[in-house]
DSSP file (Angstrom, degrees, kcal/mol; ACC not computed):
  #  RESIDUE AA STRUCTURE BP1 BP2  ACC     N-H-->O    O-->H-N    N-H-->O    O-->H-N    TCO  KAPPA ALPHA  PHI   PSI    X-CA   Y-CA   Z-CA
    1    1 A M     >        0   0    0      0, 0.0     4,-2.0     0, 0.0     3,-0.2   0.000 360.0 360.0 360.0 -36.5    0.0    0.0    0.0
    2    2 A S  H  >  +     0   0    0      1,-0.2     4,-2.4     2,-0.2     5,-0.2   0.852 360.0  54.3 -66.8 -32.6    2.8    2.4    0.8
    3    3 A D  H  > S+     0   0    0      2,-0.2     4,-2.3     1,-0.2    -1,-0.2   0.850 108.3  49.9 -69.2 -31.3    4.3    2.1   -2.7
    4    4 A R  H  > S+     0   0    0      2,-0.2     4,-2.4    -3,-0.2    -2,-0.2   0.877 110.1  50.0 -72.1 -37.3    0.9    3.0   -4.2
    5    5 A I  H  X S+     0   0    0     -4,-2.0     4,-2.4     2,-0.2     5,-0.2   0.933 112.8  47.4 -63.7 -45.0    0.7    6.1   -1.9
    6    6 A F  H  X S+     0   0    0     -4,-2.4     4,-2.9     1,-0.2    -2,-0.2   0.921 112.2  49.9 -60.6 -44.8    4.2    7.1   -3.0
    7    7 A A  H  X S+     0   0    0     -4,-2.3     4,-2.5     1,-0.2    -2,-0.2   0.895 110.9  49.0 -63.9 -40.0    3.3    6.6   -6.6
    8    8 A A  H  X S+     0   0    0     -4,-2.4     4,-2.2     2,-0.2    -1,-0.2   0.922 114.0  45.4 -65.9 -43.2    0.2    8.6   -6.4
    9    9 A L  H  X S+     0   0    0     -4,-2.4     4,-2.3     2,-0.2    -2,-0.2   0.914 113.9  49.3 -65.0 -41.6    2.0   11.5   -4.6
   10   10 A W  H  X S+     0   0    0     -4,-2.9     4,-2.4     2,-0.2    -2,-0.2   0.888 110.1  51.3 -65.6 -38.3    4.9   11.3   -7.1
   11   11 A L  H  X S+     0   0    0     -4,-2.5     4,-2.5     2,-0.2    -1,-0.2   0.910 109.7  50.0 -63.5 -42.3    2.4   11.3  -10.0
   12   12 A A  H  X S+     0   0    0     -4,-2.2     4,-2.3     1,-0.2    -2,-0.2   0.908 111.5  48.6 -62.9 -41.5    0.7   14.4   -8.6
   13   13 A L  H  X S+     0   0    0     -4,-2.3     4,-2.5     2,-0.2    -2,-0.2   0.891 111.1  50.7 -65.2 -38.8    4.1   16.1   -8.2
   14   14 A C  H  X S+     0   0    0     -4,-2.4     4,-2.2     2,-0.2    -2,-0.2   0.917 110.8  48.1 -64.6 -43.1    5.1   15.2  -11.8
   15   15 A L  H  X S+     0   0    0     -4,-2.5     4,-1.8     2,-0.2    -2,-0.2   0.902 112.5  48.9 -65.6 -39.7    1.8   16.6  -13.1
   16   16 A G  H  X S+     0   0    0     -4,-2.3     4,-1.9     1,-0.2    -2,-0.2   0.898 110.8  51.0 -63.7 -40.1    2.3   19.8  -11.1
   17   17 A G  H  X S+     0   0    0     -4,-2.5     4,-3.0     1,-0.2    -2,-0.2   0.855 107.0  54.2 -64.8 -35.0    5.8   20.1  -12.4
   18   18 A M  H  X S+     0   0    0     -4,-2.2     4,-2.1     2,-0.2    -1,-0.2   0.872 105.9  52.3 -67.8 -35.7    4.6   19.7  -16.0
   19   19 A V  H  X S+     0   0    0     -4,-1.8     4,-0.6     2,-0.2    -2,-0.2   0.928 114.0  43.4 -62.9 -43.7    2.2   22.6  -15.5
   20   20 A V  H >< S+     0   0    0     -4,-1.9     3,-1.0     1,-0.2    -2,-0.2   0.918 113.6  51.0 -66.9 -43.1    5.1   24.7  -14.3
   21   21 A A  H >< S+     0   0    0     -4,-3.0     3,-1.6     1,-0.3    -1,-0.2   0.820 101.2  62.4 -65.8 -31.0    7.4   23.5  -17.0
   22   22 A W  H 3< S+     0   0    0     -4,-2.1    -1,-0.3     1,-0.3    -2,-0.2   0.775  98.7  57.3 -64.8 -24.6    4.9   24.2  -19.7
   23   23 A Q  T << S+     0   0    0     -3,-1.0     2,-0.4    -4,-0.6    -1,-0.3   0.397  77.8 117.8 -88.0   2.6    5.1   27.9  -18.7
   24   24 A I    <   +     0   0    0     -3,-1.6     2,-0.3    -4,-0.1    12,-0.2  -0.590  38.5 169.0 -74.5 124.2    8.8   28.1  -19.4
   25   25 A H        -     0   0    0     -2,-0.4     2,-0.4    10,-0.1    -2,-0.0  -0.959  24.7-140.8-133.2 153.0    9.6   30.6  -22.1
   26   26 A S        -     0   0    0     -2,-0.3     3,-0.0     1,-0.1    10,-0.0  -0.914  11.4-140.9-115.4 142.4   12.8   32.2  -23.3
   27   27 A E  S    S+     0   0    0     -2,-0.4     2,-0.3     1,-0.1    -1,-0.1   0.808  91.4  28.8 -69.1 -29.2   13.3   35.8  -24.4
   28   28 A Y  S    S-     0   0    0     -3,-0.0     2,-0.9     0, 0.0     3,-0.1  -0.949  85.2-115.7-133.1 153.0   15.5   34.7  -27.2
   29   29 A S        +     0   0    0     -2,-0.3    -2,-0.0     1,-0.2     4,-0.0  -0.775  41.8 155.8 -93.2 106.4   15.8   31.6  -29.3
   30   30 A Y  S    S+     0   0    0     -2,-0.9    -1,-0.2     1,-0.1     3,-0.0   0.501  70.4  34.3-105.1  -8.6   19.1   29.9  -28.6
   31   31 A E  S    S-     0   0    0     -3,-0.1    -1,-0.1     1,-0.1     0, 0.0  -0.957  83.9-116.6-138.5 156.9   17.9   26.4  -29.6
   32   32 A P  S    S+     0   0    0      0, 0.0    -1,-0.1     0, 0.0    -3,-0.0   0.846 115.7  32.5 -64.3 -31.7   15.4   25.3  -32.3
   33   33 A V  S    S-     0   0    0      1,-0.2     3,-0.4    -3,-0.0    -4,-0.0   0.626 104.4-136.5-101.8 -14.6   13.1   23.8  -29.7
   34   34 A G        -     0   0    0      1,-0.2    -1,-0.2     2,-0.1    -5,-0.1  -0.302  38.7 -58.5  86.9-174.4   13.6   26.2  -26.7
   35   35 A P  S    S+     0   0    0      0, 0.0    -1,-0.2     0, 0.0     3,-0.2   0.511 113.7  79.3 -86.7  -4.6   14.1   25.4  -23.0
   36   36 A R  S  > S+     0   0    0     -3,-0.4     4,-1.8     1,-0.2     5,-0.2   0.847  77.0  65.1 -77.1 -36.1   10.8   23.6  -22.5
   37   37 A P  H  > S+     0   0    0      0, 0.0     4,-2.9     0, 0.0     5,-0.2   0.839  94.2  58.4 -63.7 -35.4   11.3   20.0  -23.8
   38   38 A F  H  > S+     0   0    0      2,-0.2     4,-2.4     1,-0.2     5,-0.2   0.967 111.7  37.8 -63.1 -54.2   14.0   18.9  -21.4
   39   39 A P  H  > S+     0   0    0      0, 0.0     4,-2.5     0, 0.0     5,-0.2   0.883 117.8  52.2 -64.6 -33.4   11.9   19.4  -18.1
   40   40 A M  H  X S+     0   0    0     -4,-1.8     4,-2.2     2,-0.2    -2,-0.2   0.912 111.1  47.2 -66.1 -40.4    8.8   18.2  -19.9
   41   41 A G  H  X S+     0   0    0     -4,-2.9     4,-2.4    -5,-0.2    -1,-0.2   0.925 113.9  46.1 -66.1 -45.0   10.5   15.0  -21.1
   42   42 A I  H  X S+     0   0    0     -4,-2.4     4,-2.4    -5,-0.2    -2,-0.2   0.935 115.5  46.1 -63.0 -46.4   12.1   14.2  -17.7
   43   43 A L  H  X S+     0   0    0     -4,-2.5     4,-2.2    -5,-0.2    -1,-0.2   0.860 111.1  53.5 -66.7 -34.2    8.8   14.8  -15.9
   44   44 A G  H  X S+     0   0    0     -4,-2.2     4,-2.2    -5,-0.2    -1,-0.2   0.923 109.7  47.3 -64.6 -44.0    6.9   12.8  -18.5
   45   45 A L  H  X S+     0   0    0     -4,-2.4     4,-2.2     1,-0.2    -2,-0.2   0.905 112.3  49.7 -63.4 -41.1    9.2    9.8  -18.0
   46   46 A M  H  X S+     0   0    0     -4,-2.4     4,-2.2     1,-0.2    -1,-0.2   0.884 109.8  51.7 -65.4 -36.4    8.9   10.1  -14.2
   47   47 A A  H  X S+     0   0    0     -4,-2.2     4,-2.4     2,-0.2    -2,-0.2   0.896 108.6  50.9 -66.1 -39.6    5.1   10.2  -14.6
   48   48 A I  H  X S+     0   0    0     -4,-2.2     4,-2.5     2,-0.2    -2,-0.2   0.922 110.9  48.5 -62.6 -43.4    5.1    7.1  -16.7
   49   49 A C  H  X S+     0   0    0     -4,-2.2     4,-2.2     1,-0.2    -2,-0.2   0.889 110.6  51.3 -63.4 -38.8    7.2    5.3  -14.0
   50   50 A A  H  X S+     0   0    0     -4,-2.2     4,-2.1     2,-0.2    -2,-0.2   0.901 110.0  49.5 -65.2 -39.9    4.8    6.5  -11.3
   51   51 A L  H  X S+     0   0    0     -4,-2.4     4,-2.0     2,-0.2    -2,-0.2   0.921 110.6  49.6 -64.3 -43.2    1.9    5.1  -13.3
   52   52 A L  H  X S+     0   0    0     -4,-2.5     4,-0.5     1,-0.2    -2,-0.2   0.898 112.9  47.4 -61.5 -39.2    3.6    1.8  -13.8
   53   53 A M  H  < S+     0   0    0     -4,-2.2     3,-0.5     1,-0.2    -1,-0.2   0.855 110.3  53.3 -68.7 -34.6    4.3    1.7  -10.0
   54   54 A L  H  < S+     0   0    0     -4,-2.1    -2,-0.2     1,-0.2    -1,-0.2   0.861 116.5  36.6 -68.5 -36.6    0.7    2.6   -9.3
   55   55 A F  H  < S+     0   0    0     -4,-2.0    -1,-0.2    -5,-0.1    -2,-0.2   0.294  93.4 105.6-105.1  10.1   -0.8   -0.2  -11.4
   56   56 A R  S  < S-     0   0    0     -4,-0.5     3,-0.0    -3,-0.5    -3,-0.0  -0.392  86.0 -80.8 -85.3 168.5    1.7   -3.0  -10.8
   57   57 A K        -     0   0    0     -2,-0.1    -1,-0.1     1,-0.1    -2,-0.1  -0.503  57.0-113.3 -66.8 127.9    1.1   -6.0   -8.6
   58   58 A P        -     0   0    0      0, 0.0     2,-0.2     0, 0.0    -1,-0.1  -0.339  24.7-140.7 -69.9 143.8    1.8   -5.0   -5.0
   59   59 A D        -     0   0    0     -2,-0.0     2,-0.6    -3,-0.0   -56,-0.2  -0.604  28.9 -98.5 -93.2 159.6    4.7   -6.4   -3.0
   60   60 A V        -     0   0    0     -2,-0.2     2,-0.5   -59,-0.1    -1,-0.0  -0.712  44.0-148.9 -77.5 122.7    4.6   -7.4    0.6
   61   61 A I        -     0   0    0     -2,-0.6     2,-0.6     2,-0.0    -1,-0.0  -0.817  13.9-167.4-101.5 130.0    6.1   -4.4    2.4
   62   62 A H        -     0   0    0     -2,-0.5     3,-0.1     3,-0.0    -2,-0.0  -0.964  21.0-136.2-113.4 115.1    8.0   -4.8    5.6
   63   63 A W        -     0   0    0     -2,-0.6     3,-0.1     1,-0.1    -2,-0.0  -0.398  30.3-101.3 -68.8 145.8    8.6   -1.6    7.4
   64   64 A P        -     0   0    0      0, 0.0    -1,-0.1     0, 0.0     5,-0.0  -0.186  42.7 -91.3 -66.5 161.1   12.1   -1.1    8.8
   65   65 A A     >  -     0   0    0      1,-0.1     4,-2.0    -3,-0.1     3,-0.4  -0.212  39.2-104.6 -66.0 162.9   12.9   -1.6   12.4
   66   66 A R  H  > S+     0   0    0      1,-0.2     4,-2.4     2,-0.2     5,-0.2   0.840 120.8  57.2 -60.6 -34.8   12.8    1.4   14.7
   67   67 A S  H  > S+     0   0    0      2,-0.2     4,-1.9     1,-0.2    -1,-0.2   0.886 106.7  48.8 -65.9 -37.6   16.6    1.7   14.9
   68   68 A T  H  > S+     0   0    0     -3,-0.4     4,-2.3     2,-0.2    -2,-0.2   0.902 110.2  51.6 -66.7 -40.8   16.7    2.0   11.1
   69   69 A F  H  X S+     0   0    0     -4,-2.0     4,-2.2     1,-0.2    -2,-0.2   0.901 108.4  51.2 -62.3 -41.0   14.0    4.7   11.2
   70   70 A K  H  X S+     0   0    0     -4,-2.4     4,-2.4     1,-0.2    -1,-0.2   0.893 109.6  50.3 -63.2 -39.2   16.0    6.6   13.8
   71   71 A R  H  X S+     0   0    0     -4,-1.9     4,-2.4     2,-0.2    -2,-0.2   0.887 109.2  51.3 -66.6 -38.0   19.1    6.4   11.6
   72   72 A L  H  X S+     0   0    0     -4,-2.3     4,-2.3     2,-0.2    -2,-0.2   0.903 111.1  47.7 -64.4 -40.8   17.1    7.7    8.6
   73   73 A V  H  X S+     0   0    0     -4,-2.2     4,-2.4     2,-0.2    -2,-0.2   0.915 111.7  50.3 -65.4 -42.5   15.8   10.7   10.7
   74   74 A A  H  X S+     0   0    0     -4,-2.4     4,-2.5     1,-0.2    -2,-0.2   0.897 110.2  50.6 -62.3 -39.8   19.4   11.4   11.9
   75   75 A L  H  X S+     0   0    0     -4,-2.4     4,-2.2     2,-0.2    -2,-0.2   0.911 110.1  49.3 -63.9 -42.7   20.6   11.3    8.4
   76   76 A A  H  X S+     0   0    0     -4,-2.3     4,-1.9     2,-0.2    -2,-0.2   0.896 111.6  49.2 -63.6 -39.9   17.9   13.8    7.3
   77   77 A V  H  X S+     0   0    0     -4,-2.4     4,-2.4     2,-0.2    -2,-0.2   0.913 110.0  51.3 -65.2 -42.2   18.8   16.1   10.2
   78   78 A M  H  X S+     0   0    0     -4,-2.5     4,-2.3     1,-0.2    -2,-0.2   0.894 109.2  50.7 -61.9 -39.1   22.5   15.9    9.3
   79   79 A M  H  X S+     0   0    0     -4,-2.2     4,-2.2     2,-0.2    -1,-0.2   0.880 110.1  49.5 -67.3 -37.0   21.7   16.8    5.7
   80   80 A M  H  X S+     0   0    0     -4,-1.9     4,-2.1     2,-0.2    -2,-0.2   0.906 112.1  47.7 -67.0 -40.8   19.6   19.8    6.8
   81   81 A I  H  X S+     0   0    0     -4,-2.4     4,-2.5     2,-0.2    -2,-0.2   0.886 109.2  55.4 -65.5 -38.0   22.4   21.0    9.0
   82   82 A Y  H  X S+     0   0    0     -4,-2.3     4,-0.7     1,-0.2    -2,-0.2   0.940 110.8  43.8 -58.0 -48.8   24.9   20.5    6.2
   83   83 A G  H  < S+     0   0    0     -4,-2.2     4,-0.4     1,-0.2     3,-0.3   0.856 113.7  51.5 -65.3 -34.9   22.8   22.8    3.9
   84   84 A W  H  < S+     0   0    0     -4,-2.1     4,-0.3     1,-0.2     3,-0.2   0.875 119.1  34.4 -70.8 -38.4   22.3   25.3    6.7
   85   85 A L  H  X>S+     0   0    0     -4,-2.5     4,-2.9     1,-0.2     5,-0.6   0.353  88.1 104.6 -98.0   5.1   26.1   25.6    7.5
   86   86 A F  H  X5S+     0   0    0     -4,-0.7     4,-1.4    -3,-0.3     8,-0.2   0.903  87.8  34.5 -57.6 -49.2   27.4   25.1    4.0
   87   87 A E  H  45S+     0   0    0     -4,-0.4    53,-0.8    -3,-0.2    -1,-0.2   0.857 119.8  50.7 -76.5 -34.3   28.3   28.7    3.3
   88   88 A T  H  45S+     0   0    0     -4,-0.3    53,-1.5    51,-0.2    52,-0.8   0.955 123.7  26.4 -69.0 -50.6   29.4   29.5    6.9
   89   89 A L  H  <5S-     0   0    0     -4,-2.9     4,-0.4    50,-0.2    -3,-0.2   0.733 110.2-126.4 -85.8 -23.1   31.7   26.6    7.4
   90   90 A G     X< -     0   0    0     -4,-1.4     4,-2.0    -5,-0.6    48,-0.2  -0.091  27.0 -76.4  92.7 162.7   32.7   26.1    3.8
   91   91 A F  H  > S+     0   0    0     46,-2.9     4,-2.8     2,-0.2     5,-0.3   0.929 123.7  49.1 -63.8 -48.5   32.5   23.0    1.6
   92   92 A A  H  > S+     0   0    0     45,-0.4     4,-2.1     1,-0.2    -1,-0.2   0.938 116.8  39.0 -63.4 -49.5   35.6   21.2    2.9
   93   93 A L  H  > S+     0   0    0     -4,-0.4     4,-2.5     2,-0.2    -1,-0.2   0.914 117.5  49.5 -68.1 -42.3   34.8   21.4    6.6
   94   94 A C  H  X S+     0   0    0     -4,-2.0     4,-2.3     1,-0.2    -2,-0.2   0.912 113.1  46.7 -63.7 -42.3   31.1   20.8    6.2
   95   95 A T  H  X S+     0   0    0     -4,-2.8     4,-2.7    -5,-0.2     5,-0.2   0.872 110.5  53.9 -67.5 -36.7   31.7   17.8    4.0
   96   96 A T  H  X S+     0   0    0     -4,-2.1     4,-2.2    -5,-0.3    -2,-0.2   0.938 111.5  44.5 -60.9 -47.0   34.2   16.5    6.5
   97   97 A L  H  X S+     0   0    0     -4,-2.5     4,-2.4     2,-0.2    -2,-0.2   0.893 113.9  49.7 -66.5 -39.7   31.7   16.7    9.3
   98   98 A L  H  X S+     0   0    0     -4,-2.3     4,-2.7     2,-0.2     5,-0.2   0.930 111.9  47.6 -65.0 -44.8   28.9   15.2    7.3
   99   99 A T  H  X S+     0   0    0     -4,-2.7     4,-2.4     2,-0.2    -2,-0.2   0.893 111.5  51.5 -63.5 -39.6   31.1   12.3    6.2
  100  100 A F  H  X S+     0   0    0     -4,-2.2     4,-2.3    -5,-0.2    -1,-0.2   0.934 112.1  46.5 -60.5 -47.0   32.3   11.8    9.8
  101  101 A G  H  X S+     0   0    0     -4,-2.4     4,-2.2     1,-0.2    -2,-0.2   0.903 112.9  48.2 -63.9 -42.1   28.6   11.7   11.0
  102  102 A I  H  X S+     0   0    0     -4,-2.7     4,-1.8     2,-0.2    -1,-0.2   0.891 109.8  53.7 -66.7 -38.3   27.5    9.3    8.2
  103  103 A G  H  <>S+     0   0    0     -4,-2.4     5,-2.8    -5,-0.2    -2,-0.2   0.931 111.0  45.2 -60.3 -45.4   30.4    7.0    9.0
  104  104 A L  H ><5S+     0   0    0     -4,-2.3     3,-1.4     1,-0.2    -1,-0.2   0.877 109.8  56.4 -64.5 -36.6   29.5    6.9   12.7
  105  105 A L  H 3<5S+     0   0    0     -4,-2.2    -1,-0.2     1,-0.3    -2,-0.2   0.839 107.7  47.9 -63.9 -33.6   25.8    6.3   11.7
  106  106 A F  T 3<5S-     0   0    0     -4,-1.8    -1,-0.3    -3,-0.1    -2,-0.2   0.263 127.2 -95.8 -94.9  12.1   26.8    3.3    9.7
  107  107 A G  T < 5 +     0   0    0     -3,-1.4    -3,-0.2     1,-0.2    -2,-0.1   0.660  69.7 150.7  92.2  16.7   28.9    1.8   12.4
  108  108 A A      < -     0   0    0     -5,-2.8    -1,-0.2    -6,-0.2     2,-0.1  -0.432  53.5-100.9 -76.1 156.0   32.4    2.9   11.6
  109  109 A R     >  -     0   0    0      1,-0.1     4,-2.5    -2,-0.1     5,-0.2  -0.442  35.3-112.9 -70.2 154.8   35.0    3.4   14.3
  110  110 A W  H  > S+     0   0    0      1,-0.2     4,-2.2     2,-0.2     5,-0.1   0.870 115.6  49.0 -62.2 -37.4   35.4    7.1   15.2
  111  111 A W  H  > S+     0   0    0      2,-0.2     4,-2.3     1,-0.2    -1,-0.2   0.870 111.8  48.4 -72.3 -35.0   39.0    7.3   13.9
  112  112 A A  H  > S+     0   0    0      2,-0.2     4,-2.5     1,-0.2    -2,-0.2   0.893 112.7  48.7 -69.0 -39.6   38.1    5.6   10.6
  113  113 A A  H  X S+     0   0    0     -4,-2.5     4,-2.1     2,-0.2    -2,-0.2   0.889 112.1  49.4 -65.8 -38.5   35.1    8.0   10.2
  114  114 A A  H  X S+     0   0    0     -4,-2.2     4,-2.3    -5,-0.2    -2,-0.2   0.923 112.5  46.5 -66.9 -44.1   37.4   11.0   11.0
  115  115 A I  H  X S+     0   0    0     -4,-2.3     4,-2.6     1,-0.2     5,-0.2   0.937 114.7  46.5 -64.0 -46.4   40.1    9.9    8.5
  116  116 A S  H  X S+     0   0    0     -4,-2.5     4,-2.6     1,-0.2    -1,-0.2   0.862 111.1  53.8 -66.2 -33.4   37.6    9.3    5.8
  117  117 A G  H  X S+     0   0    0     -4,-2.1     4,-2.7    -5,-0.2    -1,-0.2   0.931 111.1  44.4 -64.0 -45.8   35.8   12.6    6.5
  118  118 A V  H  X S+     0   0    0     -4,-2.3     4,-2.4     2,-0.2     5,-0.3   0.932 115.9  47.0 -65.0 -45.8   39.1   14.5    6.2
  119  119 A V  H  X S+     0   0    0     -4,-2.6     4,-2.7     1,-0.2     5,-0.3   0.924 115.0  46.5 -62.0 -44.3   40.1   12.7    3.0
  120  120 A M  H  X S+     0   0    0     -4,-2.6     4,-2.4    -5,-0.2     5,-0.3   0.922 113.4  48.2 -65.8 -44.6   36.6   13.1    1.5
  121  121 A G  H  X S+     0   0    0     -4,-2.7     4,-1.8    -5,-0.2    -2,-0.2   0.934 118.3  39.0 -62.0 -47.6   36.3   16.8    2.4
  122  122 A V  H  X S+     0   0    0     -4,-2.4     4,-2.5    -5,-0.2     5,-0.2   0.926 117.4  48.7 -70.6 -45.3   39.8   17.7    1.0
  123  123 A A  H  X S+     0   0    0     -4,-2.7     4,-2.7    -5,-0.3    -2,-0.2   0.918 114.0  45.5 -64.1 -44.4   39.7   15.4   -2.1
  124  124 A L  H  X S+     0   0    0     -4,-2.4     4,-2.8    -5,-0.3     5,-0.3   0.892 112.3  51.5 -67.5 -37.9   36.2   16.6   -3.2
  125  125 A F  H  X S+     0   0    0     -4,-1.8     4,-2.8    -5,-0.3     5,-0.4   0.937 113.3  45.2 -63.0 -44.4   37.1   20.2   -2.6
  126  126 A Y  H  X>S+     0   0    0     -4,-2.5     4,-2.3     3,-0.2     5,-1.4   0.928 114.1  49.2 -62.6 -45.0   40.2   19.8   -4.7
  127  127 A A  I  <>S+     0   0    0     -4,-2.7     5,-2.2     3,-0.2     6,-0.3   0.930 119.7  35.9 -62.8 -46.1   38.4   17.9   -7.4
  128  128 A F  I  <5S+     0   0    0     -4,-2.8     6,-3.4     3,-0.2    -2,-0.2   0.930 124.6  39.4 -73.7 -44.5   35.6   20.4   -7.7
  129  129 A D  I  <5S+     0   0    0     -4,-2.8    -3,-0.2    -5,-0.3    -2,-0.2   0.920 130.6  21.4 -75.4 -44.5   37.5   23.6   -7.2
  130  130 A R  I  <5S+     0   0    0     -4,-2.3    -3,-0.2    -5,-0.4    -2,-0.1   0.914 130.9  33.6 -93.0 -49.2   40.7   22.8   -9.1
  131  131 A L  I   <S+     0   0    0     -5,-1.4    -3,-0.2    -4,-0.2    -4,-0.1   0.932 132.3  27.1 -78.5 -45.8   39.9   20.1  -11.6
  132  132 A L  S   <S-     0   0    0     -5,-2.2    -1,-0.2    -6,-0.2    -3,-0.2   0.544  96.6-133.7 -93.9  -8.1   36.3   20.9  -12.5
  133  133 A E        +     0   0    0     -6,-0.3     2,-0.6     1,-0.2    -4,-0.2   0.862  47.7 156.0  55.5  41.7   36.6   24.7  -11.7
  134  134 A V        -     0   0    0     -6,-3.4     2,-0.5    -7,-0.1    -1,-0.2  -0.874  44.8-124.8 -94.9 124.0   33.4   24.8   -9.8
  135  135 A T        -     0   0    0     -2,-0.6    -6,-0.1    -3,-0.1    -5,-0.0  -0.569  35.2-179.8 -74.0 122.0   33.4   27.6   -7.3
  136  136 A L        -     0   0    0     -2,-0.5     2,-0.2   -11,-0.1   -49,-0.0  -0.913  32.7-101.6-121.0 148.4   32.8   26.4   -3.8
  137  137 A P        -     0   0    0      0, 0.0   -46,-2.9     0, 0.0   -45,-0.4  -0.463  20.3-162.3 -70.0 138.6   32.6   28.4   -0.6
  138  138 A V        -     0   0    0    -48,-0.2   -45,-0.2    -2,-0.2     3,-0.1   0.581  54.7 -93.9 -92.4 -12.3   35.6   28.2    1.6
  139  139 A G    >   -     0   0    0    -52,-0.2     3,-0.7     1,-0.1     4,-0.3   0.155  12.5-121.5 109.5 136.2   33.7   29.4    4.6
  140  140 A S  G >  S+     0   0    0    -53,-0.8     3,-0.5   -52,-0.8   -51,-0.2   0.557 103.1  77.0 -83.2  -8.1   33.1   32.8    6.2
  141  141 A W  G 3  S+     0   0    0    -53,-1.5    -1,-0.2     1,-0.2   -52,-0.1   0.669  87.2  61.7 -74.7 -15.5   34.6   31.6    9.5
  142  142 A L  G <         0   0    0     -3,-0.7    -1,-0.2     1,-0.2    -2,-0.2   0.755 360.0 360.0 -79.7 -24.8   38.1   32.0    7.9
  143  143 A S    <         0   0    0     -3,-0.5    -1,-0.2    -4,-0.3    -2,-0.2   0.463 360.0 360.0 -95.5 360.0   37.7   35.8    7.4
């Protein structure tokens, strides 16, 4: 039943997104078809998948244990804090702390989570900032 509820909600969101995407217009023509087809195509494919999910034979659903639910809530809270502190702490430090928290959440030892957090934060900052030339915040706490 939960997969049908999800499919119905996802279908409603896709249809709402298609209404919004239909209103996309560009002041100048830089492509032969304009900016509208890409979001309409993606939302159309997602709506088809939602319909298939809505009308398929239902599976037996086993809800996760309470401990798994608590971990999912903790992960969602960590992601919200990550987004909230992203500009203040900067990409590298924020990613380091998030990776450390996720490592602890999945049962890593604290030192392994800390090492992987530092490596992930620094490596991703270098990859995005230097190799891909994506501007990332370094943090306002440094200035």
